[in-house]
C-alpha positions in Angstrom: 118.1 68.4 -35.5 120.3 66.2 -33.4 121.4 62.8 -34.3 119.5 61.3 -31.3 116.4 62.9 -32.5 116.6 61.9 -36.0 117.2 58.6 -35.1 114.3 58.5 -32.5 112.2 60.0 -35.6 113.4 57.5 -38.1 112.5 54.6 -35.4 108.8 56.0 -35.0 108.4 56.4 -38.6 109.6 52.8 -39.0 107.5 51.3 -36.2 104.2 53.0 -37.8 105.2 51.5 -41.2 105.5 47.9 -39.4 102.0 48.5 -37.8 100.8 49.5 -41.2 102.1 46.4 -43.0 100.9 44.2 -40.2 97.4 45.4 -40.5 97.0 45.6 -44.1 98.5 42.5 -45.0 97.7 40.6 -41.8 101.1 39.6 -41.3 102.3 38.3 -38.0 105.5 39.7 -36.4 107.2 36.0 -37.2 106.1 36.4 -40.5 107.2 39.8 -41.2 110.6 39.2 -39.6 111.4 36.6 -41.7 110.2 38.4 -45.1 112.4 41.5 -43.9 115.4 39.5 -42.6 115.2 40.8 -39.2 114.7 39.4 -35.7 111.3 39.1 -34.3 112.5 40.9 -31.1 113.7 44.0 -33.1 110.3 44.1 -34.6 108.4 44.3 -31.6 110.9 46.6 -29.9 110.3 49.0 -32.7 106.7 48.5 -32.9 
């Protein structure tokens, strides 16, 4: 698998995990970005 394909697969899995956490825990993007120490823009792009 090429590096680009691996990167895309990782981003898809990460996006699914973010959606799962937001639904299960009821986190907003702002709260989750604070807890994960990443920007809200990054979360919305990945999600």
